[in-house]
C-alpha positions as CSV (number, residue, x, y, z in Angstrom):
1,M,15.9,-138.7,-122.2
2,A,14.6,-139.2,-118.4
3,D,13.1,-135.7,-118.7
4,L,10.7,-136.7,-121.8
5,Q,10.2,-140.1,-120.2
6,S,8.9,-137.9,-116.9
7,I,6.6,-135.6,-119.4
8,A,5.1,-138.9,-121.0
9,R,4.1,-139.9,-117.6
10,R,2.6,-136.7,-116.6
11,I,0.6,-136.8,-120.1
12,R,-0.8,-140.5,-119.6
13,C,-1.9,-139.2,-116.0
14,D,-3.5,-136.3,-117.5
15,I,-5.1,-138.8,-120.0
16,V,-6.3,-141.0,-117.3
17,E,-8.0,-138.0,-115.2
18,M,-9.8,-136.3,-118.4
19,T,-11.2,-139.5,-119.9
20,T,-12.6,-140.8,-116.3
21,R,-14.0,-137.6,-115.4
22,A,-15.5,-137.2,-118.7
23,G,-16.8,-141.0,-118.2
24,S,-16.2,-141.4,-122.0
25,G,-13.6,-141.2,-124.5
26,H,-10.7,-143.6,-125.9
27,P,-8.0,-144.1,-122.9
28,S,-6.1,-147.1,-124.7
29,S,-5.8,-145.4,-128.0
30,S,-4.7,-142.1,-126.7
31,L,-2.0,-144.0,-124.1
32,S,-0.6,-145.9,-126.9
33,E,0.8,-142.8,-128.8
34,V,2.4,-140.5,-126.1
35,E,6.1,-141.2,-126.6
36,V,5.7,-139.9,-130.5
37,L,3.6,-136.7,-129.3
38,V,6.3,-136.1,-126.7
39,G,9.2,-136.7,-129.1
40,L,7.5,-134.3,-131.5
41,Y,6.3,-131.4,-128.9
42,Y,9.2,-131.5,-126.7
43,G,12.1,-133.2,-128.4
44,G,13.3,-130.3,-130.6
45,I,11.6,-132.1,-133.8
46,L,8.3,-130.1,-134.1
47,R,8.8,-126.4,-135.1
48,H,5.9,-124.4,-133.4
49,D,5.3,-121.6,-131.1
50,P,2.6,-122.0,-128.6
51,A,2.4,-118.0,-128.6
52,R,1.8,-118.1,-132.3
53,P,-0.4,-120.8,-133.2
54,D,-1.1,-119.5,-136.4
55,W,2.7,-119.0,-137.5
56,P,2.8,-119.4,-141.2
57,D,6.1,-121.5,-141.3
58,R,5.4,-123.7,-138.3
59,D,5.3,-127.5,-139.1
60,R,1.9,-129.0,-139.2
61,F,0.8,-132.3,-137.1
62,V,-2.4,-133.7,-138.2
63,L,-4.0,-136.3,-135.7
64,S,-5.8,-138.6,-138.4
65,K,-6.8,-141.2,-135.3
66,G,-9.0,-138.4,-134.0
67,H,-10.3,-140.6,-131.2
68,G,-7.0,-140.3,-129.7
69,V,-7.1,-136.5,-128.8
70,P,-6.9,-136.6,-125.4
71,A,-3.1,-137.2,-125.6
72,L,-2.8,-134.3,-128.0
73,Y,-4.8,-132.0,-125.7
74,A,-2.7,-132.9,-122.7
75,V,0.3,-132.0,-124.7
76,L,-1.1,-128.8,-126.0
77,A,-2.2,-127.4,-122.5
78,D,1.1,-128.4,-121.4
79,R,2.8,-126.6,-123.8
80,G,1.0,-123.7,-123.1
81,Y,-1.7,-123.5,-126.0
82,F,-4.6,-123.0,-123.8
83,P,-5.2,-123.2,-120.3
84,R,-4.8,-126.4,-118.5
85,E,-8.4,-125.6,-116.8
86,W,-9.9,-127.1,-120.0
87,L,-8.8,-130.5,-119.5
88,T,-11.4,-130.6,-116.7
89,C,-14.1,-130.5,-119.1
90,L,-13.4,-132.8,-121.9
91,R,-16.5,-133.8,-124.0
92,M,-18.9,-131.7,-121.9
93,I,-21.4,-129.2,-123.1
94,D,-19.8,-125.8,-124.4
95,C,-16.3,-127.4,-123.5
96,P,-13.7,-126.3,-126.5
97,L,-12.4,-130.1,-126.2
98,E,-14.7,-132.0,-127.9
99,G,-14.2,-135.9,-128.2
100,H,-12.7,-135.6,-131.3
101,P,-10.5,-132.4,-132.7
102,N,-12.2,-129.4,-133.9
103,M,-9.5,-126.8,-135.4
104,R,-11.8,-124.1,-135.0
105,R,-12.3,-124.1,-131.2
106,V,-8.7,-125.2,-129.8
107,P,-5.4,-123.4,-130.7
108,G,-2.8,-125.6,-132.0
109,L,-5.1,-128.3,-133.9
110,E,-4.2,-128.3,-137.6
111,A,-7.3,-130.3,-138.7
112,S,-10.7,-131.5,-137.6
113,T,-10.5,-135.4,-137.6
114,G,-12.2,-138.3,-136.5
115,S,-14.0,-139.8,-139.7
116,L,-11.2,-142.4,-140.2
117,G,-9.1,-142.3,-143.2
118,Q,-9.1,-138.8,-144.1
119,G,-6.0,-137.4,-142.4
120,L,-3.6,-138.3,-144.8
121,S,-5.3,-136.5,-147.3
122,I,-5.7,-133.3,-145.3
123,G,-2.1,-133.8,-144.7
124,L,-1.3,-134.2,-148.1
125,G,-3.0,-131.2,-149.1
126,I,-1.2,-129.3,-146.3
127,A,2.2,-130.5,-147.7
128,L,1.5,-129.5,-151.1
129,A,0.3,-125.9,-150.1
130,A,3.9,-125.3,-148.7
131,R,5.3,-126.2,-152.0
132,L,3.1,-123.7,-153.7
133,D,3.9,-121.0,-151.1
134,G,7.5,-121.7,-151.2
135,R,7.6,-122.6,-147.4
136,D,9.5,-125.4,-145.6
137,Y,7.5,-126.5,-143.1
138,H,7.1,-130.3,-142.4
139,T,4.0,-132.1,-142.3
140,W,3.5,-135.0,-139.9
141,V,0.1,-137.4,-140.0
142,M,-0.2,-140.0,-137.2
143,L,-2.9,-142.8,-138.4
144,G,-4.0,-145.7,-136.4
145,D,-3.1,-149.2,-137.8
146,G,-6.9,-150.0,-137.9
147,E,-7.5,-146.8,-139.8
148,C,-5.2,-148.2,-142.4
149,D,-8.1,-150.5,-143.4
150,E,-9.7,-147.6,-145.3
151,G,-9.0,-147.3,-149.1
152,Q,-8.5,-143.4,-149.0
153,V,-5.5,-143.6,-147.0
154,W,-4.0,-145.9,-149.8
155,E,-5.2,-143.1,-152.4
156,A,-3.4,-140.7,-150.4
157,A,0.0,-142.6,-150.0
158,M,-0.2,-143.1,-153.9
159,A,-0.7,-139.4,-154.7
160,A,2.0,-138.4,-152.1
161,H,4.7,-140.3,-153.8
162,H,3.3,-139.6,-157.4
163,Y,3.7,-135.8,-156.8
164,R,6.9,-136.2,-154.8
165,V,5.9,-135.1,-151.4
166,D,9.1,-134.9,-149.6
167,Q,8.1,-132.9,-146.4
168,L,5.4,-135.5,-145.4
169,T,5.7,-138.0,-142.9
170,V,3.3,-140.8,-141.8
171,I,3.4,-142.0,-138.2
172,V,1.6,-145.5,-137.9
173,D,0.5,-146.0,-134.4
174,R,0.6,-149.9,-134.7
175,N,-0.7,-151.2,-131.4
176,G,-2.5,-154.0,-132.8
177,F,-5.9,-153.4,-131.8
178,Q,-8.8,-151.5,-133.4
179,Q,-12.4,-151.2,-131.8
180,T,-13.7,-154.6,-132.6
181,G,-10.6,-156.7,-132.1
182,A,-7.0,-157.3,-133.4
183,T,-6.1,-155.6,-136.6
184,A,-5.0,-159.0,-137.8
185,D,-8.6,-160.6,-137.2
186,V,-10.5,-157.7,-138.7
187,M,-8.2,-157.0,-141.8
188,N,-4.8,-158.2,-141.6
189,L,-2.4,-155.6,-142.7
190,D,0.9,-157.6,-142.5
191,P,3.3,-157.1,-144.2
192,L,2.5,-153.1,-143.7
193,P,6.2,-152.2,-144.0
194,A,6.4,-153.6,-147.6
195,K,2.7,-152.2,-148.7
196,W,4.2,-148.6,-147.8
197,Q,7.3,-149.3,-149.8
198,A,5.4,-150.7,-152.6
199,F,3.8,-147.6,-152.6
200,G,7.2,-146.0,-152.8
201,W,7.6,-144.4,-149.3
202,Q,10.9,-144.4,-147.3
203,V,10.1,-146.9,-144.4
204,R,11.2,-147.1,-140.9
205,E,10.2,-149.3,-138.0
206,I,10.7,-148.6,-134.3
207,N,9.7,-149.4,-130.6
208,G,7.1,-146.5,-130.0
209,H,7.6,-146.8,-126.3
210,D,11.2,-146.2,-126.7
211,I,11.7,-142.4,-126.3
212,D,15.2,-142.7,-128.1
213,E,14.3,-144.6,-130.8
214,V,11.1,-142.3,-131.3
215,R,13.3,-139.4,-131.4
216,S,16.1,-140.8,-133.5
217,A,13.2,-141.7,-136.3
218,L,11.5,-138.6,-136.1
219,E,15.1,-136.8,-136.8
220,W,15.7,-139.2,-139.6
221,A,12.5,-138.5,-141.1
222,R,12.9,-134.7,-140.8
223,Q,16.5,-134.8,-142.3
224,E,15.7,-137.2,-145.2
225,G,12.7,-134.8,-145.8
226,T,15.1,-132.2,-146.1
227,S,17.6,-134.1,-148.3
228,R,14.7,-136.0,-150.3
229,T,13.3,-132.1,-151.2
230,L,16.8,-132.0,-153.1
231,S,16.4,-135.1,-154.8
232,G,12.8,-135.4,-155.4
233,S,12.3,-138.9,-153.8
234,G,9.3,-138.5,-151.8
235,P,7.5,-139.2,-148.5
236,S,8.4,-141.2,-145.2
237,V,6.6,-143.2,-142.9
238,I,7.3,-144.4,-139.4
239,I,5.8,-147.3,-138.2
240,S,5.5,-147.3,-134.5
241,H,5.0,-150.4,-132.8
242,T,3.2,-149.8,-129.5
243,H,0.8,-151.3,-126.8
244,K,-2.7,-150.2,-126.6
245,G,-3.3,-149.0,-123.1
246,Y,0.6,-148.9,-122.3
247,P,1.8,-149.0,-119.9
248,V,-1.3,-149.8,-117.8
249,S,-1.6,-153.6,-117.5
250,F,-5.2,-154.1,-117.3
251,V,-5.9,-151.8,-119.7
252,M,-3.3,-153.5,-122.0
253,A,-4.7,-156.8,-121.5
254,D,-8.4,-155.7,-122.5
255,F,-8.8,-154.2,-125.9
256,S,-12.5,-152.9,-124.7
257,Y,-10.8,-150.1,-123.4
258,H,-10.6,-148.7,-126.8
259,G,-13.9,-146.9,-126.5
260,K,-14.5,-147.1,-122.6
261,A,-13.2,-144.7,-119.7
262,L,-11.8,-145.9,-116.6
263,T,-14.1,-146.4,-113.5
264,E,-12.9,-144.3,-110.4
265,E,-11.5,-147.5,-109.0
266,E,-9.7,-148.2,-112.4
267,A,-8.2,-144.7,-112.5
268,R,-6.9,-145.2,-108.8
269,R,-5.3,-148.4,-109.9
270,A,-3.9,-147.1,-113.2
271,R,-2.6,-143.8,-111.2
272,E,-0.8,-146.2,-108.9
273,E,0.8,-147.8,-111.9
274,L,2.0,-144.7,-113.5
275,G,3.4,-143.3,-110.6
276,C,0.8,-140.2,-110.8
277,S,1.4,-137.4,-108.2
């Protein structure tokens, strides 16, 4: 999967450039989710067509942790949903690329998110709509682990199992930190896999920076979704263990980069570690 790894590096270089130029944003939260996005959009998992962003049979991806949208912007631009030039104006006045996803302004976005805890409810509604419309698209939702503090996440998880929503997969970006500190200190989520299992979900844990593991888990979720539709056994969740700021050493070591852009000097150091051209 060398090609996917090189794509992941390129996406990370874009994240550093975008947030540093903007002077704001969430670089570390964006860096931790990259392999999952690359696996979805480049690994033959997500059914999508940049030339037809409103294609009715496309798979849907909802980034519930909307503050991590620089990574998704970089992927969508690279895949051709909008001009790469847009990446230079992140968070600037009149720029379509806002600090959180706005589906009314950017092709390829399926939901406007940023108020944490709401994305799974949105994804559940999208997945139920597929059932009502007789379509077989798969709905994917990425949650942050800190976001799992929100009660609405678990209400939606309970409803998804109750209604046997098979073509729905959650990916939890389990990077261990949220804005104010370690998730274990703010609100201990452990045992997280057991919680999802107790809500009736199929669970798989992975190293979220191993592209082979990522693709295998995404393929499992997609195939399981199809087979579960026949048995009516419900949704799946992938708990993706990651590092906030990966793989930039000084960002990984300081959780305060959650909501703080790199300085120009820090960005230079990050580019060197990433091997950006």
